[in-house]
N, C-alpha and C positions, 0 to 999 in steps of 0.2 A: 504494500500500500504506500504510494508515494503522494506527498502533498506538503503543505506548509501551514503554519499557524500565523495569523495576523493578530497579534496580541492587542494592538491598539484598537482595532475594530471588533475584537472578540469573534473572529471568523476562522473556521478551519476550511482550507481549500484542498481538494483532492484532484489529482491529475485525470482520473477517469471516474465515471459514474459507478462502475463495478466495484470500486473501492468502498464507496458508501454502502452498497448492498452487503459487501463482505463485513464491514464494520457493524452494521445493524444485526447481521446474523450472529456475529461473535458476541455482541452485547446480549442478544436474546438468549443465547446458549448459557451464558454466565448467569443470567437471571433465573433460568429454569433450574440450573444446578443449585443456586442459593436457595430457591424455594423448596427444592427437594431436601436440602439439609435442614431447613426450618421445619418442614413436615416431619422429618425423622426425630428431631429434637422434641417436637410437640407430642409425638406418639410415645416417646420414651420418658420424657420429663415434662408433662403438661403443666404442673404447678410452676416450674421454673420459667417456662415460656410465658405463662399468664403474668407472672411477676415482672418479667422483662417488658412485655407489651404494655403493662400498666405504667412502668417507669418511663418508657419511651413516650407514651401519650401525655404523661405529666410534663415532660420536658417540652413537648410541642405546644402545650397550652401556655407556657410562660412567655411573657413578652421579651423580646430581645433587648439587651442593654444598649444604650446609645452613648 
């Protein structure tokens, strides 16, 4: 995958469209793998997962410091 990042404009440029499709496929595969791991944790340790999800939700509800 060849391309470059324009940090000033916050844009990623790829030399071919196929690179973007490959990038999307790789990200999708990682997401499926992570979801599978979370599902396994949930089946083995449901209390731990609920506790973590609750902590994560609490953090999202807090306003960001400025």
